[in-house]
C-alpha positions as a Markdown table, in Angstrom:
| # | Residue | x | y | z |
|---|---|---|---|---|
| 1 | Met | 15.1 | -1.0 | 2.6 |
| 2 | Phe | 14.2 | -2.1 | -0.9 |
| 3 | Thr | 17.3 | -4.1 | -1.8 |
| 4 | Gly | 16.8 | -6.9 | -4.2 |
| 5 | Leu | 13.5 | -5.7 | -5.6 |
| 6 | Thr | 13.1 | -5.1 | -9.3 |
| 7 | Glu | 11.2 | -2.0 | -10.4 |
| 8 | Pro | 8.4 | -1.4 | -10.6 |
| 9 | Ala | 7.3 | -3.1 | -7.4 |
| 10 | Asn | 4.6 | -2.3 | -4.8 |
| 11 | Val | 5.6 | -3.2 | -1.3 |
| 12 | Trp | 2.5 | -4.5 | 0.6 |
| 13 | Leu | 1.7 | -3.0 | 4.0 |
| 14 | Ala | -0.6 | -5.0 | 6.3 |
| 15 | Tyr | -3.3 | -2.4 | 6.6 |
| 16 | Thr | -6.9 | -2.7 | 5.3 |
| 17 | Asp | -10.2 | -0.8 | 5.3 |
| 18 | Glu | -12.4 | -3.7 | 4.3 |
| 19 | Val | -14.3 | -3.6 | 7.6 |
| 20 | Asn | -14.8 | 0.2 | 7.8 |
| 21 | Glu | -14.2 | 2.2 | 4.5 |
| 22 | Gly | -11.5 | 4.8 | 4.9 |
| 23 | Asn | -10.4 | 3.5 | 8.3 |
| 24 | Phe | -7.2 | 1.6 | 7.7 |
| 25 | Val | -6.2 | -0.8 | 10.4 |
| 26 | Ser | -3.7 | -3.6 | 10.8 |
| 27 | Tyr | -4.7 | -7.1 | 9.6 |
| 28 | Val | -3.0 | -8.5 | 12.6 |
| 29 | Thr | -3.9 | -6.3 | 15.5 |
| 30 | Gly | -6.8 | -4.2 | 14.2 |
| 31 | Glu | -5.0 | -1.0 | 15.3 |
| 32 | Ala | -4.5 | 2.1 | 13.2 |
| 33 | Pro | -1.0 | 2.9 | 12.0 |
| 34 | Ala | 1.0 | 5.2 | 14.3 |
| 35 | Trp | 1.7 | 7.4 | 11.2 |
| 36 | Thr | 0.8 | 7.4 | 7.5 |
| 37 | Asn | 2.6 | 8.5 | 4.3 |
| 38 | Trp | -0.3 | 8.7 | 1.8 |
| 39 | Tyr | 0.5 | 10.1 | -1.7 |
| 40 | Ile | -0.8 | 13.5 | -2.6 |
| 41 | Gly | 0.7 | 15.2 | -5.6 |
| 42 | Pro | 0.4 | 16.1 | -9.3 |
| 43 | Leu | -0.5 | 12.6 | -10.4 |
| 44 | Leu | -3.4 | 12.4 | -8.0 |
| 45 | Pro | -4.2 | 15.9 | -6.6 |
| 46 | Ser | -7.1 | 14.5 | -4.4 |
| 47 | Gly | -4.5 | 12.1 | -2.9 |
| 48 | Glu | -4.6 | 8.6 | -1.5 |
| 49 | Pro | -6.4 | 6.7 | -0.2 |
| 50 | Asn | -8.9 | 7.2 | -3.0 |
| 51 | Asn | -10.6 | 3.8 | -3.4 |
| 52 | Gly | -10.1 | 4.1 | -7.1 |
| 53 | Gly | -10.0 | 0.4 | -7.8 |
| 54 | Ser | -9.7 | -1.1 | -11.3 |
| 55 | Asn | -12.2 | -3.5 | -12.8 |
| 56 | Ser | -15.0 | -2.0 | -10.6 |
| 57 | Glu | -13.2 | -3.4 | -7.5 |
| 58 | Thr | -12.5 | -1.4 | -4.4 |
| 59 | Glu | -9.0 | -0.7 | -3.1 |
| 60 | Glu | -8.9 | -2.1 | 0.4 |
| 61 | Cys | -5.2 | -3.0 | 0.8 |
| 62 | Thr | -2.2 | -0.7 | 1.3 |
| 63 | Ala | 1.1 | -0.6 | -0.5 |
| 64 | Ile | 4.2 | 1.6 | -0.7 |
| 65 | Leu | 4.0 | 2.6 | -4.3 |
| 66 | Pro | 7.1 | 2.3 | -6.6 |
| 67 | Asp | 9.2 | 5.4 | -7.2 |
| 68 | His | 9.1 | 5.2 | -11.0 |
| 69 | Tyr | 6.5 | 7.9 | -11.0 |
| 70 | Asp | 8.6 | 10.2 | -8.8 |
| 71 | Ile | 6.2 | 9.8 | -5.8 |
| 72 | Glu | 9.0 | 9.1 | -3.3 |
| 73 | Phe | 7.7 | 5.8 | -2.0 |
| 74 | Lys | 4.4 | 7.2 | -0.7 |
| 75 | Trp | 1.5 | 5.0 | 0.4 |
| 76 | Gly | -1.5 | 4.2 | -1.8 |
| 77 | Asp | -4.6 | 2.1 | -1.4 |
| 78 | Val | -4.6 | -0.8 | -3.9 |
| 79 | Asn | -6.9 | -3.5 | -5.0 |
| 80 | Cys | -6.2 | -6.6 | -2.9 |
| 81 | Ile | -7.2 | -9.1 | -5.7 |
| 82 | Asp | -6.2 | -7.3 | -8.9 |
| 83 | Ser | -3.6 | -9.6 | -10.5 |
| 84 | Ala | -2.0 | -6.7 | -12.4 |
| 85 | Val | -1.2 | -5.0 | -9.0 |
| 86 | Asn | -0.4 | -8.1 | -7.0 |
| 87 | Leu | 1.9 | -9.5 | -9.7 |
| 88 | His | 4.6 | -7.2 | -8.4 |
| 89 | Met | 3.6 | -6.8 | -4.7 |
| 90 | Tyr | 6.1 | -7.8 | -2.0 |
| 91 | Pro | 5.5 | -7.9 | 1.7 |
| 92 | Ile | 7.5 | -6.1 | 4.3 |
| 93 | Cys | 8.6 | -8.5 | 7.0 |
| 94 | Glu | 9.7 | -7.6 | 10.5 |
| 95 | His | 13.0 | -9.1 | 11.5 |
| 96 | Ile | 13.5 | -9.7 | 15.2 |
| 97 | Pro | 17.2 | -10.5 | 15.9 |
| 98 | Phe | 18.0 | -13.4 | 18.0 |
| 99 | Trp | 21.0 | -12.6 | 20.2 |
């Protein structure tokens, strides 16, 4: 799934809560995800999403967080415009085979 990425890397998911805080929906369809995999663990006992943005910005985008903190590729909310985060953010693209 993550072949070719250099660590650490966030993998961008197309969900946002910029319209309704805490209610993550698809940028494309406006629908909620069928399932979630938010991080909850020793690094962040209260869990994600936590809207804990850097530089006084809010976290309104979602990403699969890198595994270098032993968080097993869980989801986190991230700052959409923070260059430190987005410097290593890669999109997941759906591939539809053409037969």
